C-alpha positions in Angstrom: 10.4 6.6 -25.9 8.4 4.1 -24.1 9.5 2.0 -21.1 7.5 -0.6 -19.5 8.3 -1.6 -16.0 7.2 -5.1 -14.7 7.1 -6.5 -11.2 5.8 -10.0 -10.6 6.3 -13.8 -9.2 6.9 -12.8 -5.5 4.5 -10.1 -4.2 1.9 -7.9 -5.8 2.6 -8.0 -9.6 2.2 -4.9 -11.6 3.1 -3.0 -14.6 4.1 0.8 -15.3 4.3 2.8 -18.6 6.7 5.5 -18.9 6.6 7.9 -21.8 9.6 10.4 -22.6 10.3 10.3 -18.7 6.8 10.6 -17.4 4.7 7.8 -15.8 1.5 7.9 -17.6 -0.2 4.6 -16.6 0.2 2.0 -13.9 -1.8 -0.8 -12.2 -1.5 -3.9 -10.1 -2.6 -7.2 -11.6 -4.8 -7.9 -8.8 -7.3 -5.3 -9.8 -8.0 -7.1 -13.1 -7.8 -10.7 -11.9 -9.7 -9.8 -8.7 -7.2 -12.1 -6.7 -5.7 -10.1 -3.8 -2.0 -9.7 -4.0 -1.9 -11.6 -7.3 1.9 -12.6 -8.1 1.4 -13.7 -11.4 2.8 -12.4 -14.6 0.9 -9.1 -15.0 -0.6 -9.6 -18.3 -3.7 -7.6 -17.8 -1.9 -4.6 -16.1 0.4 -4.5 -19.3 -2.5 -4.7 -21.6 -4.1 -1.7 -19.8 -0.9 0.3 -20.0 -0.5 -0.3 -23.7 -4.3 0.5 -24.4 -3.9 3.7 -22.4 -1.9 5.0 -25.1 -3.3 3.0 -28.0 -0.1 1.3 -28.8 1.2 -2.1 -29.1 4.1 -4.0 -27.6 6.1 -3.2 -30.7 6.2 0.6 -29.6 7.9 -0.3 -26.3 11.7 0.6 -26.5 12.8 -1.2 -23.2 11.3 -3.3 -20.5 12.7 -3.0 -17.1 12.4 -5.9 -14.6 12.4 -5.2 -10.8 15.2 -7.4 -9.9 18.0 -9.8 -10.9 16.4 -13.4 -11.0 19.8 -15.2 -11.1 21.2 -13.2 -8.1 18.0 -14.1 -6.2 18.3 -17.7 -7.1 21.8 -18.0 -5.9 20.7 -16.6 -2.6 17.8 -19.1 -2.4 20.3 -21.9 -3.1 22.7 -20.9 -0.4 19.5 -20.7 1.8 18.6 -24.2 1.1 22.0 -25.6 1.3 22.9 -23.9 4.4 19.9 -25.3 6.4 19.6 -28.7 4.6 18.1 -31.1 5.4 15.5 -29.2 7.2 15.0 -27.1 4.1 14.5 -30.1 1.9 10.6 -29.8 1.5 10.6 -26.2 0.7 13.3 -26.4 -1.7 11.4 -29.2 -3.6 8.2 -27.3 -3.7 9.8 -24.0 -4.8 12.1 -25.6 -7.6 9.4 -25.8 -10.3 8.6 -22.1 -10.0 12.3 -21.2 -10.5 12.6 -23.6 -13.5 9.2 -22.5 -15.1 8.9 -18.9 -14.3 11.3 -17.1 -12.2 14.5 -17.8 -14.2 12.8 -17.3 -17.6 11.9 -13.8 -17.7 13.1 -13.0 -21.2 11.4 -16.1 -22.7 8.2 -15.5 -20.8 8.1 -11.8 -22.2 8.5 -13.3 -25.7 5.7 -15.9 -25.2 3.3 -13.9 -23.1 3.5 -10.5 -25.0 5.6 -11.3 -28.0 8.2 -8.8 -26.9 11.6 -9.1 -28.5 13.3 -5.8 -27.5 15.9 -5.3 -25.0 15.2 -6.1 -21.2 17.0 -4.4 -18.4 17.5 -5.6 -15.0 18.3 -3.8 -11.6 18.6 -5.1 -8.2 15.4 -5.2 -6.2 16.4 -2.5 -3.7 17.5 -0.3 -6.6 14.0 -0.6 -8.1 12.7 0.4 -4.6 15.4 3.4 -4.3 14.3 4.6 -7.7 11.2 6.1 -6.2 13.7 9.0 -5.5 13.6 9.8 -9.5 9.8 10.5 -9.0 10.3 12.7 -5.9 10.5 16.6 -5.7 13.9 16.3 -4.4 17.1 16.9 -6.6 19.2 15.5 -3.8 18.1 13.2 -0.9 19.1 10.3 1.3 17.4 7.2 0.4 16.5 4.3 2.7 14.8 1.1 1.7 13.5 -1.6 4.2 11.5 -4.7 3.3 11.4 -8.5 3.8 14.1 -9.3 1.2 15.1 -8.8 -2.4 17.9 -10.7 -3.7 20.1 -10.7 -0.6 19.4 -7.2 0.7 16.7 -6.5 3.3 17.8 -2.8 4.3 20.0 -0.3 2.5 20.7 3.4 2.4 22.3 5.8 -0.1 21.9 9.0 -1.8 20.1 10.3 -5.0 21.6 13.2 -6.7 19.9 14.4 -10.0 19.4 11.1 -12.1 22.0 9.3 -10.3 21.5 6.8 -7.3 24.3 5.4 -5.1 23.7 2.8 -2.3 26.2 2.7 0.2 25.6 0.0 2.8 23.1 -2.8 3.3 21.9 -5.6 5.6 21.5 -8.9 4.3 19.2 -12.0 4.5 18.1 -13.8 6.9 18.3 -10.5 9.1 15.3 -8.5 8.2 13.1 -6.0 10.0 10.4 -6.8 7.5 10.4 -10.6 8.2 10.7 -10.0 11.9 7.4 -7.9 11.4 5.9 -10.7 9.3 6.8 -13.3 11.8 5.0 -11.6 14.6 2.1 -11.0 12.1 1.9 -14.7 11.7 2.1 -15.5 15.3 -0.8 -13.1 15.9 -3.0 -15.2 13.5 -2.8 -12.6 10.5 -1.7 -13.5 7.0 1.8 -12.7 6.0 2.6 -10.2 3.2 -1.1 -9.0 3.6 -2.0 -8.2 7.2 1.0 -6.5 8.8 -1.0 -3.2 8.7 -3.4 -5.0 11.1 -0.6 -5.5 13.5 0.3 -1.9 13.2 -3.5 -0.9 13.8 -3.8 -3.3 16.7 -0.7 -1.9 18.6 -2.3 1.2 20.1 -4.8 -1.1 21.9 -1.8 -2.9 23.7 0.8 -1.2 26.3 2.7 1.3 24.3 5.2 1.8 27.3 8.5 0.1 27.0 9.1 -0.1 30.7 5.7 -1.9 31.6 4.9 -3.8 28.5 5.6 -7.6 29.4 6.7 -8.5 26.0 8.9 -5.6 24.8 12.0 -7.0 26.6 11.2 -10.6 25.5 11.1 -9.5 21.8 14.4 -7.5 22.4 16.1 -10.9 22.9 15.5 -11.9 19.3 17.1 -8.8 17.8 20.5 -7.2 18.6 20.3 -3.4 17.6 23.4 -1.2 17.3 23.5 2.7 17.6 23.6 3.1 13.9 20.5 0.9 13.5 22.1 -2.1 12.1 20.6 -5.2 13.4 21.2 -8.9 13.8 18.5 -11.3 14.4 18.8 -14.3 16.7 17.7 -17.0 14.1 17.3 -19.6 16.8 13.7 -18.1 17.2 13.0 -18.2 13.3 12.4 -21.0 10.9 11.4 -18.8 7.8 14.9 -19.5 6.2 14.2 -23.3 5.9 10.4 -23.8 6.3 7.1 -22.4 4.5 6.1 -21.0 7.8 7.5 -18.3 10.2 7.1 -18.5 14.0 9.2 -21.2 15.8 8.4 -23.2 18.9 11.1 -21.2 20.7 9.5 -18.1 19.6 6.0 -19.3 20.8 7.6 -20.2 24.3 9.2 -16.8 24.6 5.7 -15.3 24.0 4.1 -17.7 26.5 1.5 -19.1 24.0 0.7 -20.9 20.8 0.1 -19.2 17.5 -3.3 -17.6 17.5 -5.7 -19.2 15.2 -7.4 -17.1 12.7 -10.6 -15.5 13.7 -10.4 -16.3 17.2 -10.3 -13.8 20.1 -7.8 -11.1 20.1 -6.6 -10.8 23.7 -4.8 -8.2 25.8 -1.8 -10.4 25.3 -2.0 -10.2 21.6 -2.3 -6.4 21.9 0.7 -6.0 23.8 2.7 -8.2 21.5 1.5 -6.0 18.7 2.4 -2.8 20.6 6.0 -4.4 21.6 6.7 -5.1 17.9 5.7 -1.7 16.7 8.0 -0.1 19.4 10.9 -2.2 18.5 10.3 -1.4 14.7 10.4 2.3 15.4 13.3 2.1 17.6 15.3 0.5 14.8 13.8 2.8 12.2 14.7 5.9 14.0 18.3 4.7 14.8 18.7 3.9 11.0 17.4 7.3 9.9 19.5 9.3 12.2 22.6 7.4 11.3 21.8 8.1 7.6 21.0 11.6 8.2 24.3 12.1 9.9 26.3 10.2 7.3 24.6 11.9 4.3 24.1 15.3 5.7 20.8 15.5 3.8 17.8 17.1 4.9 15.5 15.3 2.5 14.4 11.5 2.9 13.0 9.2 0.3 11.6 6.0 2.0 10.8 3.1 0.1 10.3 -0.7 0.5 7.3 -2.6 2.1 8.3 -1.2 5.5 7.4 2.4 4.1 3.7 1.4 4.4 3.9 1.6 8.1 2.1 4.8 8.6 2.2 4.9 12.3 6.0 5.1 12.3 6.1 7.3 9.3 4.2 10.1 11.0 6.9 10.1 13.8 10.0 10.4 11.4 10.4 14.2 11.1 10.0 14.6 15.0 12.3 11.9 15.7 15.2 12.4 13.2 17.3 15.2 11.6 15.4 15.1 8.4 13.3 18.1 7.5 11.3 16.5 4.4 10.2 13.1 3.6 8.7 11.6 0.4 7.5 8.2 -0.4 5.4 7.0 -3.3 1.9 5.9 -3.1 3.0 2.1 -3.5 6.3 1.7 -1.5 6.0 -1.9 -1.6 6.9 -4.4 -4.3 4.0 -3.5 -6.3 5.6 0.1 -6.5 8.9 -1.4 -8.2 7.6 -1.4 -11.6 7.3 2.3 -11.4 10.9 2.4 -9.9 12.5 0.3 -12.6 11.0 2.1 -15.6 12.1 5.4 -14.2 15.6 3.9 -13.2 16.1 2.7 -16.9 15.1 6.0 -18.4 17.1 8.3 -16.0 20.1 6.4 -14.7 20.8 3.6 -17.1 20.2 5.7 -20.1 21.3 9.0 -18.6 18.2 11.2 -19.4 17.6 14.2 -17.6 14.7 14.0 -15.0 11.5 15.7 -16.1 8.7 14.3 -14.0 7.4 14.4 -10.5 4.8 12.1 -9.2 2.1 14.6 -7.7 -0.9 12.2 -7.6 -1.8 8.6 -7.8 -4.4 8.5 -10.4 -2.6 6.2 -13.0 -5.2 3.5 -13.4 -8.2 2.7 -15.6 -10.8 5.3 -16.3 -14.4 4.6 -17.6 -16.4 7.3 -19.5 -19.9 8.2 -18.5 -21.0 6.5 -21.8 -19.1 3.4 -20.9 -20.9 3.5 -17.2 -24.3 4.0 -18.8 -23.8 1.1 -21.2 -23.1 -1.3 -18.2 -26.2 0.1 -16.3 -28.5 -0.1 -19.2 -27.3 -3.4 -20.5 -28.0 -5.1 -16.8 -31.1 -3.2 -16.4 -29.9 -1.4 -13.4 -32.1 1.5 -12.1 -30.3 4.9 -11.7 -30.8 8.5 -11.7 -28.4 10.8 -13.6 -26.9 14.2 -12.4 -27.0 17.0 -15.0 -23.6 18.6 -13.8 -21.1 18.2 -11.0 -22.4 20.7 -8.8 -25.7 19.0 -8.4 -23.9 15.7 -7.8 -21.7 17.3 -5.1 -24.9 18.8 -3.4 -26.7 15.6 -3.3 -23.9 13.3 -2.3 -22.7 15.8 0.6 -26.3 15.7 1.9 -26.6 12.0 1.7 -23.4 11.6 3.7 -24.6 14.1 6.3 -27.5 12.0 6.8 -25.4 9.0 7.5 -25.5 7.1 4.4 -22.6 4.9 3.3 -21.5 5.8 -0.3 -19.6 3.9 -2.7 -17.5 6.5 -4.7 -16.2 5.5 -8.2 -14.9 8.5 -10.2 -12.2 9.1 -13.0 -8.9 7.0 -12.8 -8.3 4.3 -10.4 -5.5 5.1 -7.8 -2.0 3.5 -7.8 -1.0 1.7 -4.6 -2.9 -0.1 -1.8 -4.7 3.0 -0.4 -8.1 4.3 -1.8 -7.5 8.1 -2.5 -10.7 9.4 -3.7 -11.4 7.5 -7.0 -12.3 4.0 -5.6 -13.3 4.8 -2.1 -16.3 4.3 0.4 -17.1 7.4 2.0 -19.2 8.3 5.3 -19.8 10.7 8.0 -16.8 11.1 10.5 -19.0 12.9 12.9 -21.1 9.7 13.5 -20.1 7.7 16.7 -21.6 4.4 15.2 -20.0 4.7 11.9 -16.8 2.9 12.6 -19.0 -0.2 13.8 -21.4 0.2 11.0 -18.5 0.1 8.4 -16.5 -2.7 9.9 -19.7 -5.1 10.4 -22.0 -4.2 7.6 -19.7 -2.9 4.9 -16.1 -4.1 5.3 -17.0 -7.4 7.0 -13.6 -7.0 9.1 -12.3 -7.0 12.5 -14.0 -4.5 15.0 -10.6 -3.0 16.1 -9.7 -1.8 12.4 -9.8 2.1 12.3 -10.7 4.2 9.5 -8.9 6.9 7.7 -9.8 10.7 7.8 -9.8 12.7 4.5 -9.3 16.5 4.6 -8.5 19.3 2.2 -4.9 20.2 2.6 -5.7 23.8 3.6 -7.8 22.5 6.4 -5.5 19.9 7.9 -3.6 21.8 10.5 -6.8 22.7 12.3 -7.7 19.4 13.1 -4.3 17.5 13.1 -1.0 17.8 15.1 1.0 17.2 11.9 4.4 18.2 10.7 4.6 21.6 9.4 4.6 22.1 6.4 2.5 19.0 5.8 4.6 16.3 4.2 3.3 15.2 0.7 3.0 11.6 1.7 -0.1 12.6 3.6 -1.7 12.9 0.1 -1.0 9.2 -0.3 -2.3 8.4 3.2 1.1 7.2 4.5 1.1 9.1 7.7 -0.6 8.8 11.0 -0.8 11.9 13.1 -2.5 12.8 16.5 -6.0 14.4 16.1 -6.3 17.5 18.2 -7.9 16.5 21.4 -10.7 19.1 21.1 -11.8 17.2 17.9 -11.7 13.6 19.3 -15.5 13.4 20.3 -16.5 15.6 17.3 -15.1 13.1 14.8 -15.3 9.7 16.5 -15.3 7.9 13.2 -11.7 8.5 12.4 -10.3 8.9 15.9 -8.3 5.9 16.7 -8.0 4.4 20.3 -4.7 6.4 20.8 -6.4 9.7 19.4 -4.7 9.5 16.1 -5.7 9.2 12.5 -4.2 8.0 9.4 -4.5 11.2 7.5 -5.2 11.8 3.8 -4.8 15.4 2.6 -6.2 16.3 -1.0 -5.4 19.5 -3.0 -8.1 20.6 -5.5 -5.8 20.3 -8.6 -5.2 16.6 -7.8 -9.0 15.6 -7.6 -11.5 18.7 -7.9 -14.6 16.7 -7.5 -13.5 14.9 -4.2 -12.2 18.0 -2.9 -15.4 19.9 -3.5 -17.5 17.2 -2.0 -15.4 17.3 1.1 -15.8 21.1 1.5 -19.6 20.9 0.7 -19.9 18.3 3.5 -18.0 20.7 5.8 -20.6 23.3 5.2 -23.3 21.1 6.2 -21.7 19.5 9.2 -19.1 22.4 10.2 -16.3 19.8 10.0 -14.9 19.2 6.5 -13.7 15.8 7.3 -15.0 12.4 5.8 -14.2 8.9 6.4 -12.5 7.4 3.4 -11.9 3.7 3.2 -11.0 1.5 0.2 -13.9 0.4 -2.1 -13.7 -3.3 -1.4 -14.7 -5.9 1.1 -12.1 -8.0 3.2 -10.2 -10.5 1.3 -10.8 -8.7 -2.0 -8.8 -6.1 -4.2 -10.2 -2.4 -4.6 -12.8 -2.4 -7.3 -11.6 -1.4 -10.6 -14.5 -1.6 -13.1 -18.3 -0.6 -12.9 -19.1 -4.4 -12.4 -16.7 -4.5 -9.6 -18.2 -1.6 -7.8 -21.9 -2.9 -8.3 -21.1 -6.2 -7.1 -19.3 -4.9 -4.0 -22.3 -2.6 -3.3 -24.6 -5.4 -3.6 -22.8 -7.6 -1.2 -22.4 -4.9 1.5 -24.3 -2.3 3.5 -23.4 0.5 1.0 -26.4 2.6 0.7 -25.8 4.3 -2.6 -23.4 4.1 -5.3 -22.3 7.3 -7.3 -20.5 6.1 -10.2 -19.5 8.8 -12.7 -22.5 10.9 -13.0 -25.1 8.2 -12.1 -26.6 7.5 -8.7 -27.7 3.9 -7.7 -29.7 3.4 -4.6 -29.4 -0.1 -3.1 -32.6 -1.9 -3.2 -32.6 -4.7 -0.5 -35.1 -6.7 -2.4 -32.9 -7.0 -5.4 -29.9 -7.5 -3.1 -31.4 -10.6 -1.7 -31.9 -12.0 -5.3 -28.9 -10.7 -7.0 -26.8 -13.1 -9.0 -23.4 -11.6 -10.0 -22.9 -14.4 -12.8 -25.8 -13.0 -14.7 -24.2 -9.4 -15.0 -21.9 -8.4 -17.8 -18.4 -7.4 -16.5 -17.8 -5.1 -19.6 
């Protein structure tokens, strides 16, 4: 049985294919279109999923869609009518997309991919909550937090075997996700894209509730109860009737206008980011402690876009009664295509669970023959490794000598984090590496940190993490303190507050990546690499050999190791390089 899960039209369109209960292929549409956070119908992602199994759309038994469009339209109409006439402009601008796309899912499936079979729908937060069905837990508490689905912004419940029951919810316009996005916009960063920048900026501010001048100011706009339920003071917000977020009243409260993009990030901005992160964590921990008390579960599945707040995630087990936590690699809207496919198979159709998501390598793979064809066709100079042992030895030496490596191997990762298939790797021991990567490679803000990757059996030597190490660290979803004795020895991955967004790797997940880290450790005496996503600011992570070579030629990456081939950047070629002359395939 094949089930296709689809997410699109709002955030991070994606498709996932489930075969007899097992997720076998999944990808975000942005990786193919090269449009970051592409929301369009995921035609390319669907085609990849079908090609992965050499099947056609006629072989698909069911399609699952990640929300209920008419219920969402009901909320939108209520929202516009409730705030009319202030909502007049946003109503007119949004109406065509509802009529043309959002309410016509079944017709679009027939037109775009010629699908005529059954289409099953679930509410948005149920698609998030269905991450439970991919978890290692037979029974677990489930909490989902995001901007908004149809009406729901926050909910909790219990998963038991193949059943999920959601008990309580908080509804729009009261939203922890939209609060975070509003302050993200106020700080001059893009909404639904750069919330993680605010999270990364927060440690640079005053993280003391008593002395941060903006903590109590922000507390005025949210009423928090002991059980974690909350109510926003909507007089400070305009997102419910305009196509923007911060209000004049909010700007007055925070003592300044909205920061213009690319302008200086001041201490005031840093303190506001810190205040926001502290309030987010305060609400989150109250919610989780209440859910832990009510459900009496020691296991937690966390989903929704807020599940990507890795700073808060790393504090959950220490600040709540939960003993174990799990979150899928893409807890945001992109991940709902996996969720809905699993929900259809296990819960709607009643099939027994037979799958646990243990790694994120679900995307396209390119054989050495395909890679060689691309390199030869475009007359790109390369050397070829005779085996993996030679490759690992050479690349470990290059990293040890402070070269920046574009790493392109095997299947592309699922989710927003590069996890060792489409990564940029470098030396964590080099004190200048963070600046080199931010300015010459990633072309991004100086304050942005880089993540450490370490083999799972070495992690406790360097990090003050939960024990046993939670599985979400494999997906780079947890930030933990780095032990103080290592701060000066691995400055490339040590954030300003002494923490690092940890990725652990187990050899059975990715042997080549694992062995490279171990080999580097023999040279440096510290088996930790910098791992950052293989892309530049504003672009999706690379998907194809063409994408990887193009990214290399536009950055300060020194070497590209792609399959068993090694390419050294040649500056004379870089200056004259024209991407349009190179074949994508």
